[in-house]
C-alpha positions as a LaTeX table, in Angstrom:
\begin{tabular}{lrrr}
\hline
Residue & $x$ (\AA) & $y$ (\AA) & $z$ (\AA) \\
\hline
Unk1 & 0.11 & 0.01 & $-0.04$ \\
Unk2 & 1.71 & 3.31 & $-1.05$ \\
Unk3 & 2.28 & 5.63 & 1.81 \\
Unk4 & 0.45 & 8.68 & 2.86 \\
Unk5 & 2.12 & 12.07 & 1.31 \\
Unk6 & 4.28 & 14.13 & 3.18 \\
Unk7 & 3.64 & 17.69 & 3.88 \\
Unk8 & 5.83 & 20.35 & 1.54 \\
Unk9 & 6.94 & 21.47 & 4.86 \\
Unk10 & 8.61 & 17.75 & 6.14 \\
Unk11 & 10.56 & 18.11 & 2.42 \\
Unk12 & 12.02 & 21.45 & 3.50 \\
Unk13 & 14.14 & 20.45 & 6.82 \\
Unk14 & 17.53 & 18.49 & 5.66 \\
Unk15 & 19.09 & 15.92 & 6.91 \\
Unk16 & 20.74 & 16.24 & 10.31 \\
Unk17 & 24.28 & 14.42 & 9.18 \\
Unk18 & 25.89 & 14.82 & 12.40 \\
Unk19 & 23.61 & 12.35 & 13.67 \\
Unk20 & 24.99 & 10.08 & 10.60 \\
Unk21 & 28.31 & 10.65 & 10.86 \\
Unk22 & 27.88 & 9.84 & 14.58 \\
Unk23 & 26.49 & 6.41 & 13.59 \\
Unk24 & 29.09 & 5.86 & 11.11 \\
Unk25 & 31.79 & 6.59 & 14.22 \\
Unk26 & 29.96 & 4.60 & 16.54 \\
Unk27 & 29.49 & 1.32 & 13.85 \\
Unk28 & 33.58 & 1.82 & 13.38 \\
Unk29 & 33.74 & 1.69 & 17.52 \\
Unk30 & 31.72 & $-1.26$ & 17.80 \\
Unk31 & 34.19 & $-2.81$ & 15.32 \\
Unk32 & 37.31 & $-1.87$ & 17.47 \\
Unk33 & 38.24 & 0.76 & 16.29 \\
Unk34 & 39.37 & 3.09 & 19.16 \\
Unk35 & 37.34 & 5.91 & 17.59 \\
Unk36 & 37.83 & 9.40 & 19.47 \\
Unk37 & 34.45 & 11.48 & 19.62 \\
Unk38 & 34.41 & 14.94 & 18.60 \\
Unk39 & 31.57 & 15.29 & 16.77 \\
Unk40 & 28.65 & 15.53 & 18.92 \\
Unk41 & 27.81 & 18.56 & 21.23 \\
Unk42 & 27.10 & 16.44 & 23.99 \\
Unk43 & 28.80 & 16.90 & 27.50 \\
Unk44 & 31.24 & 14.18 & 28.49 \\
Unk45 & 29.98 & 15.19 & 32.21 \\
Unk46 & 26.97 & 13.81 & 33.89 \\
Unk47 & 24.62 & 15.53 & 36.16 \\
Unk48 & 26.55 & 16.01 & 39.43 \\
Unk49 & 25.25 & 13.66 & 42.26 \\
Unk50 & 22.95 & 16.49 & 44.15 \\
Unk51 & 21.25 & 16.36 & 40.90 \\
Unk52 & 20.98 & 12.58 & 40.76 \\
Unk53 & 20.33 & 12.12 & 44.76 \\
Unk54 & 16.97 & 14.87 & 44.16 \\
Unk55 & 15.91 & 12.87 & 41.15 \\
Unk56 & 15.69 & 9.74 & 43.62 \\
Unk57 & 13.91 & 11.60 & 45.91 \\
Unk58 & 11.23 & 13.13 & 43.32 \\
Unk59 & 10.83 & 9.51 & 42.36 \\
Unk60 & 10.23 & 8.29 & 45.60 \\
Unk61 & 7.92 & 11.23 & 46.68 \\
Unk62 & 5.40 & 9.86 & 43.80 \\
Unk63 & 6.02 & 13.37 & 41.50 \\
Unk64 & 5.35 & 12.02 & 38.72 \\
Unk65 & 2.28 & 13.83 & 37.78 \\
Unk66 & 1.33 & 16.50 & 35.03 \\
Unk67 & 2.77 & 20.58 & 36.27 \\
Unk68 & 1.75 & 23.14 & 34.93 \\
Unk69 & 1.85 & 24.08 & 31.60 \\
Unk70 & 5.03 & 26.63 & 32.80 \\
Unk71 & 6.43 & 24.24 & 35.10 \\
Unk72 & 6.65 & 24.25 & 39.22 \\
Unk73 & 7.01 & 27.40 & 40.53 \\
Unk74 & 9.96 & 26.57 & 42.67 \\
Unk75 & 11.60 & 25.88 & 39.58 \\
Unk76 & 10.89 & 29.46 & 37.89 \\
Unk77 & 12.13 & 30.70 & 40.89 \\
Unk78 & 15.30 & 29.26 & 41.25 \\
Unk79 & 15.95 & 30.20 & 37.76 \\
Unk80 & 14.64 & 33.41 & 38.17 \\
Unk81 & 16.61 & 33.92 & 41.33 \\
Unk82 & 20.03 & 32.59 & 39.24 \\
Unk83 & 19.49 & 35.23 & 36.59 \\
Unk84 & 19.59 & 37.89 & 40.10 \\
Unk85 & 22.56 & 36.05 & 41.42 \\
Unk86 & 24.71 & 35.72 & 38.04 \\
Unk87 & 23.92 & 38.50 & 36.05 \\
Unk88 & 22.09 & 40.72 & 38.27 \\
Unk89 & 18.77 & 40.69 & 36.81 \\
Unk90 & 15.04 & 40.99 & 38.46 \\
Unk91 & 13.37 & 38.29 & 36.48 \\
Unk92 & 10.11 & 37.85 & 37.41 \\
Unk93 & 9.38 & 34.11 & 37.79 \\
Unk94 & 6.11 & 34.39 & 36.21 \\
Unk95 & 7.69 & 35.03 & 33.06 \\
Unk96 & 9.19 & 31.80 & 32.67 \\
Unk97 & 8.51 & 28.86 & 31.08 \\
Unk98 & 9.63 & 25.57 & 31.42 \\
Unk99 & 10.05 & 23.60 & 28.59 \\
Unk100 & 11.01 & 19.72 & 27.09 \\
Unk101 & 14.50 & 21.29 & 26.14 \\
Unk102 & 15.10 & 24.31 & 24.19 \\
Unk103 & 14.21 & 22.34 & 21.28 \\
Unk104 & 10.93 & 22.82 & 22.69 \\
Unk105 & 11.26 & 26.38 & 23.81 \\
Unk106 & 12.42 & 27.36 & 20.19 \\
Unk107 & 9.40 & 25.39 & 18.40 \\
Unk108 & 7.17 & 26.71 & 21.13 \\
Unk109 & 9.26 & 30.33 & 20.33 \\
Unk110 & 8.39 & 30.13 & 16.62 \\
Unk111 & 4.56 & 28.70 & 16.98 \\
Unk112 & 4.01 & 31.95 & 18.33 \\
Unk113 & 5.75 & 34.66 & 16.79 \\
Unk114 & 5.94 & 33.14 & 13.06 \\
Unk115 & 3.21 & 33.51 & 10.83 \\
Unk116 & 3.72 & 31.19 & 7.47 \\
Unk117 & 5.53 & 33.14 & 4.50 \\
Unk118 & 7.48 & 35.29 & 7.24 \\
Unk119 & 10.96 & 35.81 & 7.04 \\
Unk120 & 13.22 & 35.21 & 10.44 \\
Unk121 & 17.35 & 36.15 & 9.62 \\
Unk122 & 19.74 & 33.67 & 10.75 \\
Unk123 & 23.61 & 33.62 & 10.71 \\
Unk124 & 24.94 & 31.28 & 8.16 \\
Unk125 & 26.71 & 29.27 & 9.56 \\
Unk126 & 24.07 & 28.40 & 12.70 \\
Unk127 & 22.83 & 25.58 & 14.30 \\
Unk128 & 20.75 & 23.73 & 11.41 \\
Unk129 & 17.98 & 23.32 & 13.72 \\
Unk130 & 16.91 & 26.88 & 14.32 \\
Unk131 & 16.32 & 27.42 & 10.67 \\
Unk132 & 14.14 & 24.26 & 10.75 \\
Unk133 & 12.28 & 25.35 & 13.74 \\
Unk134 & 11.65 & 28.58 & 11.77 \\
Unk135 & 10.57 & 26.16 & 8.54 \\
Unk136 & 8.09 & 23.95 & 10.96 \\
Unk137 & 5.83 & 26.62 & 11.12 \\
Unk138 & 5.67 & 27.65 & 7.62 \\
Unk139 & 8.47 & 30.88 & 8.35 \\
Unk140 & 10.92 & 31.02 & 5.83 \\
Unk141 & 14.23 & 31.11 & 7.40 \\
Unk142 & 17.18 & 33.56 & 6.06 \\
Unk143 & 20.65 & 32.68 & 6.18 \\
Unk144 & 22.87 & 35.84 & 6.90 \\
Unk145 & 26.16 & 35.31 & 5.70 \\
Unk146 & 28.79 & 35.78 & 8.92 \\
Unk147 & 32.50 & 35.06 & 8.37 \\
Unk148 & 35.74 & 35.56 & 10.42 \\
Unk149 & 35.72 & 39.43 & 9.91 \\
Unk150 & 32.35 & 39.78 & 11.88 \\
Unk151 & 33.28 & 36.91 & 14.46 \\
Unk152 & 31.11 & 34.58 & 12.43 \\
Unk153 & 28.25 & 36.09 & 14.15 \\
Unk154 & 25.43 & 38.64 & 13.10 \\
Unk155 & 26.38 & 42.58 & 13.26 \\
Unk156 & 23.76 & 45.46 & 12.78 \\
Unk157 & 25.26 & 46.26 & 9.09 \\
Unk158 & 24.45 & 42.36 & 7.85 \\
Unk159 & 20.86 & 42.29 & 9.73 \\
Unk160 & 19.81 & 45.93 & 7.78 \\
Unk161 & 21.08 & 44.69 & 4.70 \\
Unk162 & 18.91 & 41.51 & 4.61 \\
Unk163 & 15.85 & 43.42 & 6.62 \\
Unk164 & 12.77 & 42.90 & 4.08 \\
Unk165 & 9.51 & 43.69 & 3.57 \\
Unk166 & 8.19 & 40.13 & 4.86 \\
Unk167 & 10.64 & 40.47 & 7.58 \\
Unk168 & 9.50 & 39.44 & 11.11 \\
Unk169 & 12.40 & 39.47 & 13.70 \\
Unk170 & 15.54 & 37.17 & 14.01 \\
Unk171 & 16.74 & 34.09 & 15.60 \\
Unk172 & 20.20 & 34.47 & 16.95 \\
Unk173 & 22.65 & 32.19 & 19.60 \\
Unk174 & 25.57 & 33.91 & 22.07 \\
Unk175 & 27.28 & 31.64 & 22.62 \\
Unk176 & 26.77 & 29.80 & 19.21 \\
Unk177 & 26.74 & 26.31 & 17.37 \\
Unk178 & 29.01 & 25.87 & 16.01 \\
Unk179 & 31.47 & 28.68 & 15.92 \\
Unk180 & 31.80 & 28.61 & 19.99 \\
Unk181 & 31.87 & 33.11 & 19.41 \\
Unk182 & 29.46 & 35.15 & 20.89 \\
Unk183 & 27.88 & 38.70 & 19.83 \\
Unk184 & 29.80 & 41.76 & 21.42 \\
Unk185 & 26.85 & 43.77 & 23.45 \\
Unk186 & 27.17 & 46.97 & 22.41 \\
Unk187 & 26.72 & 45.30 & 18.67 \\
Unk188 & 23.90 & 42.93 & 20.22 \\
Unk189 & 22.32 & 45.97 & 21.85 \\
Unk190 & 21.86 & 48.03 & 18.45 \\
Unk191 & 20.97 & 44.84 & 16.62 \\
Unk192 & 18.23 & 44.87 & 19.66 \\
Unk193 & 17.01 & 48.23 & 18.97 \\
Unk194 & 17.63 & 47.75 & 15.04 \\
Unk195 & 14.38 & 45.39 & 15.13 \\
Unk196 & 12.60 & 46.66 & 18.18 \\
Unk197 & 12.26 & 49.80 & 16.06 \\
Unk198 & 10.33 & 47.88 & 13.27 \\
Unk199 & 8.20 & 46.25 & 15.33 \\
Unk200 & 10.09 & 42.58 & 14.99 \\
Unk201 & 11.14 & 40.08 & 17.96 \\
Unk202 & 14.37 & 39.26 & 18.96 \\
Unk203 & 14.55 & 35.33 & 20.12 \\
Unk204 & 17.80 & 34.85 & 21.45 \\
Unk205 & 19.21 & 31.09 & 22.21 \\
Unk206 & 21.70 & 31.48 & 25.24 \\
Unk207 & 22.10 & 27.75 & 25.74 \\
Unk208 & 25.13 & 28.29 & 25.95 \\
Unk209 & 25.76 & 31.15 & 28.30 \\
Unk210 & 26.91 & 29.48 & 31.31 \\
Unk211 & 30.08 & 28.35 & 29.27 \\
Unk212 & 31.59 & 31.62 & 28.61 \\
Unk213 & 35.53 & 31.98 & 28.67 \\
Unk214 & 36.07 & 35.63 & 28.43 \\
Unk215 & 34.43 & 38.54 & 30.32 \\
Unk216 & 31.22 & 38.66 & 31.91 \\
Unk217 & 28.97 & 37.10 & 30.91 \\
Unk218 & 25.39 & 39.22 & 30.21 \\
Unk219 & 22.24 & 37.96 & 29.08 \\
Unk220 & 20.32 & 39.91 & 26.02 \\
Unk221 & 17.41 & 40.06 & 29.30 \\
Unk222 & 19.12 & 43.45 & 29.83 \\
Unk223 & 18.08 & 44.88 & 26.75 \\
Unk224 & 14.68 & 45.14 & 27.77 \\
Unk225 & 11.76 & 42.60 & 28.97 \\
Unk226 & 10.43 & 42.52 & 25.26 \\
Unk227 & 13.21 & 39.91 & 24.65 \\
Unk228 & 12.72 & 36.50 & 24.49 \\
Unk229 & 15.53 & 34.63 & 25.70 \\
Unk230 & 15.50 & 30.86 & 25.39 \\
Unk231 & 17.96 & 28.37 & 27.86 \\
Unk232 & 18.10 & 24.84 & 28.68 \\
Unk233 & 19.70 & 22.45 & 30.95 \\
Unk234 & 21.81 & 20.28 & 28.43 \\
Unk235 & 24.92 & 22.48 & 28.38 \\
Unk236 & 26.28 & 23.67 & 31.16 \\
Unk237 & 24.09 & 21.87 & 33.37 \\
Unk238 & 24.87 & 18.41 & 31.86 \\
Unk239 & 21.96 & 17.25 & 31.60 \\
Unk240 & 21.23 & 16.60 & 27.97 \\
Unk241 & 18.82 & 13.58 & 27.52 \\
Unk242 & 16.74 & 14.66 & 30.42 \\
Unk243 & 14.88 & 17.25 & 27.59 \\
Unk244 & 14.73 & 20.03 & 30.37 \\
Unk245 & 15.03 & 24.15 & 29.13 \\
Unk246 & 12.89 & 27.19 & 29.43 \\
Unk247 & 12.12 & 30.47 & 27.90 \\
Unk248 & 12.10 & 34.06 & 29.51 \\
Unk249 & 8.70 & 35.83 & 27.82 \\
Unk250 & 7.41 & 39.37 & 27.65 \\
Unk251 & 5.19 & 39.56 & 30.30 \\
Unk252 & 2.33 & 40.34 & 27.44 \\
Unk253 & 2.88 & 36.85 & 25.93 \\
Unk254 & 3.10 & 34.78 & 29.12 \\
Unk255 & $-0.81$ & 33.94 & 28.67 \\
Unk256 & $-0.34$ & 32.91 & 24.81 \\
Unk257 & 2.89 & 30.93 & 25.63 \\
Unk258 & 0.70 & 28.83 & 28.40 \\
Unk259 & $-2.03$ & 28.31 & 25.96 \\
Unk260 & 0.68 & 26.67 & 23.17 \\
Unk261 & 2.32 & 24.98 & 25.91 \\
Unk262 & $-1.28$ & 23.30 & 27.17 \\
Unk263 & $-2.01$ & 22.24 & 23.87 \\
Unk264 & 1.54 & 21.05 & 22.14 \\
Unk265 & 3.36 & 19.20 & 24.67 \\
Unk266 & 1.44 & 19.86 & 28.04 \\
Unk267 & 3.97 & 19.90 & 30.38 \\
Unk268 & 8.36 & 18.56 & 30.82 \\
Unk269 & 9.37 & 15.88 & 32.65 \\
Unk270 & 8.28 & 16.56 & 36.03 \\
Unk271 & 11.42 & 14.55 & 37.66 \\
Unk272 & 13.31 & 16.26 & 35.38 \\
Unk273 & 12.11 & 19.71 & 36.94 \\
Unk274 & 12.12 & 18.59 & 40.64 \\
Unk275 & 15.36 & 16.94 & 40.06 \\
Unk276 & 16.79 & 20.80 & 38.76 \\
Unk277 & 15.86 & 22.28 & 41.52 \\
Unk278 & 19.33 & 20.85 & 42.85 \\
Unk279 & 20.80 & 22.13 & 40.48 \\
Unk280 & 20.99 & 25.85 & 41.95 \\
Unk281 & 22.26 & 24.61 & 45.30 \\
Unk282 & 25.86 & 25.55 & 46.13 \\
Unk283 & 27.16 & 22.54 & 46.36 \\
Unk284 & 26.29 & 21.66 & 42.73 \\
Unk285 & 26.66 & 25.26 & 41.27 \\
Unk286 & 30.43 & 24.83 & 42.21 \\
Unk287 & 30.80 & 21.82 & 40.65 \\
Unk288 & 29.89 & 23.64 & 37.09 \\
Unk289 & 31.99 & 25.48 & 37.68 \\
Unk290 & 34.81 & 23.94 & 38.11 \\
Unk291 & 33.58 & 21.81 & 34.57 \\
Unk292 & 33.35 & 25.54 & 32.98 \\
Unk293 & 37.14 & 25.73 & 33.73 \\
Unk294 & 37.83 & 22.60 & 32.48 \\
Unk295 & 35.97 & 23.22 & 29.31 \\
Unk296 & 38.58 & 26.43 & 29.12 \\
Unk297 & 41.39 & 24.73 & 29.61 \\
Unk298 & 40.46 & 22.38 & 26.75 \\
Unk299 & 39.81 & 24.81 & 24.69 \\
Unk300 & 43.07 & 26.83 & 25.18 \\
Unk301 & 45.20 & 23.10 & 24.51 \\
Unk302 & 42.88 & 22.72 & 21.76 \\
Unk303 & 43.39 & 25.85 & 19.54 \\
Unk304 & 46.75 & 26.18 & 19.14 \\
Unk305 & 47.53 & 22.34 & 18.67 \\
Unk306 & 45.07 & 22.21 & 15.32 \\
Unk307 & 46.97 & 25.54 & 14.69 \\
Unk308 & 50.25 & 23.32 & 14.54 \\
Unk309 & 49.12 & 20.87 & 12.87 \\
Unk310 & 47.98 & 23.50 & 10.27 \\
Unk311 & 44.15 & 23.84 & 10.83 \\
Unk312 & 43.34 & 27.07 & 10.58 \\
Unk313 & 41.08 & 28.85 & 13.35 \\
Unk314 & 40.40 & 32.41 & 12.26 \\
Unk315 & 38.28 & 33.11 & 14.95 \\
Unk316 & 39.73 & 31.40 & 18.64 \\
Unk317 & 35.95 & 30.95 & 20.39 \\
Unk318 & 34.59 & 32.29 & 23.73 \\
Unk319 & 32.35 & 30.66 & 24.55 \\
Unk320 & 30.08 & 26.61 & 24.29 \\
Unk321 & 32.95 & 23.79 & 23.83 \\
Unk322 & 33.30 & 23.89 & 19.31 \\
Unk323 & 35.88 & 24.78 & 16.90 \\
Unk324 & 35.49 & 26.22 & 13.70 \\
Unk325 & 37.96 & 25.49 & 11.84 \\
Unk326 & 39.41 & 25.97 & 8.14 \\
Unk327 & 40.29 & 22.81 & 6.25 \\
Unk328 & 41.31 & 24.61 & 2.75 \\
Unk329 & 44.68 & 24.02 & 3.08 \\
Unk330 & 44.35 & 20.54 & 3.08 \\
Unk331 & 41.01 & 19.91 & 0.99 \\
Unk332 & 38.16 & 21.84 & $-0.77$ \\
Unk333 & 35.13 & 19.42 & 0.53 \\
Unk334 & 35.27 & 19.53 & 4.12 \\
Unk335 & 32.90 & 16.28 & 4.21 \\
Unk336 & 35.83 & 14.59 & 2.33 \\
Unk337 & 37.98 & 15.20 & 4.60 \\
Unk338 & 36.35 & 14.70 & 7.40 \\
Unk339 & 35.34 & 11.16 & 6.41 \\
Unk340 & 38.83 & 10.23 & 5.44 \\
Unk341 & 39.78 & 11.38 & 8.93 \\
Unk342 & 37.59 & 9.13 & 10.44 \\
Unk343 & 38.30 & 6.59 & 8.61 \\
Unk344 & 41.91 & 6.92 & 8.77 \\
Unk345 & 42.70 & 7.94 & 11.48 \\
Unk346 & 39.84 & 7.68 & 13.79 \\
Unk347 & 38.75 & 11.06 & 14.66 \\
Unk348 & 35.08 & 11.90 & 14.34 \\
Unk349 & 34.19 & 16.03 & 13.36 \\
Unk350 & 31.93 & 17.30 & 11.78 \\
Unk351 & 32.18 & 19.22 & 8.50 \\
Unk352 & 30.53 & 22.76 & 7.64 \\
Unk353 & 27.83 & 21.09 & 5.21 \\
Unk354 & 25.02 & 21.04 & 8.65 \\
Unk355 & 25.53 & 24.74 & 9.75 \\
Unk356 & 24.51 & 26.65 & 6.30 \\
Unk357 & 25.59 & 27.33 & 3.34 \\
Unk358 & 27.99 & 29.80 & 3.45 \\
Unk359 & 31.57 & 28.35 & 2.68 \\
Unk360 & 30.92 & 24.97 & 4.37 \\
Unk361 & 32.89 & 23.32 & 1.92 \\
Unk362 & 36.55 & 24.60 & 3.68 \\
Unk363 & 35.18 & 24.46 & 7.45 \\
Unk364 & 34.95 & 21.57 & 10.51 \\
Unk365 & 33.45 & 21.29 & 13.54 \\
Unk366 & 35.22 & 20.45 & 16.27 \\
Unk367 & 34.14 & 19.23 & 19.62 \\
Unk368 & 36.22 & 19.32 & 22.71 \\
Unk369 & 33.42 & 17.08 & 25.08 \\
Unk370 & 35.79 & 14.83 & 25.94 \\
Unk371 & 38.71 & 14.61 & 28.26 \\
Unk372 & 41.95 & 16.06 & 27.87 \\
Unk373 & 44.18 & 12.67 & 27.28 \\
Unk374 & 41.73 & 11.88 & 24.39 \\
Unk375 & 42.08 & 15.57 & 23.22 \\
Unk376 & 45.52 & 15.21 & 22.97 \\
Unk377 & 45.89 & 11.96 & 21.06 \\
Unk378 & 43.16 & 12.91 & 18.66 \\
Unk379 & 45.54 & 16.39 & 18.31 \\
Unk380 & 48.56 & 14.16 & 17.67 \\
Unk381 & 46.16 & 11.83 & 15.13 \\
Unk382 & 45.26 & 14.79 & 13.17 \\
Unk383 & 49.05 & 16.19 & 12.97 \\
Unk384 & 50.14 & 12.57 & 12.18 \\
Unk385 & 47.60 & 11.91 & 9.25 \\
Unk386 & 48.12 & 15.58 & 8.13 \\
Unk387 & 51.93 & 14.74 & 7.57 \\
Unk388 & 52.64 & 18.25 & 9.80 \\
\hline
\end{tabular}
């Protein structure tokens, strides 16, 4: 029997090539090859013991019922208090919407803000799912080419040049995947002012904000309560599979987001919400900060190691756990380069094709989400494989 006809929007969403590469790397590892994984953006650290203990207590206490669509009040208060402690911001807990990961948060935001045919400006390269969140609600993601000159980030000049009659707003990440770079705060403020003056929305993905390494960590929420920010427990808090994130939305939009949450996914995991309360305990915060410093040390090792091997790093990342390297000295096809590196040196990295159409064949993303010993071995293998 013929299968049902898929919607046109399904055809517009490209495969996530990183996941396919991971499958091949896993198959090689199962076959006995000593693969070093530098592809997936998942911390090698796990949730710390206080969080695991809180999960166990939540299970035994029977916290398995639905919660309100916006999340349990203690968690919303804890997130708001963390903005005060970390950023000096007074955020009303009522503005916080707890979601099933940042992916659900961005899907919810696009559902609320993007009409069919509306254009949303994003960076190219950028995290591939962001453009698909827009397309899933029949919006039109418009990739704005960015490069080393702009630190692979949006600028006011580039945003202005691409803003058109159908533009509804912008979705930006700072720090960003795949480049690990942040938007200078003055530049972000100028972008927000430009968008605001045109009645558009500024949706800022701050999932890597806690993993910033240079200067103060400043949230876009400083720029006004009309900004919509998303974050997650996946990266800084190392809870990827727990599927828990949040949005901070303007006061006037809380009811609309709650209505959409009720209808689209009811609520985030109750057990994960109760466990996440322990993330904000002093013992847990000390662990997270120590791990952030470990990521910084890895970055400080990996960037010069790649440069010594002959791979150019045009912009040193200031956040997240990625290095966006230029391999054009050795190849004009980063996908073929990554394939051979995996098959011949057993190091798994991601070619630029997943992240957009602007110079993908000359770039690779390497994630330093593995221990220092593995990073040292991987850099040695790359150097030997390149003959440098």
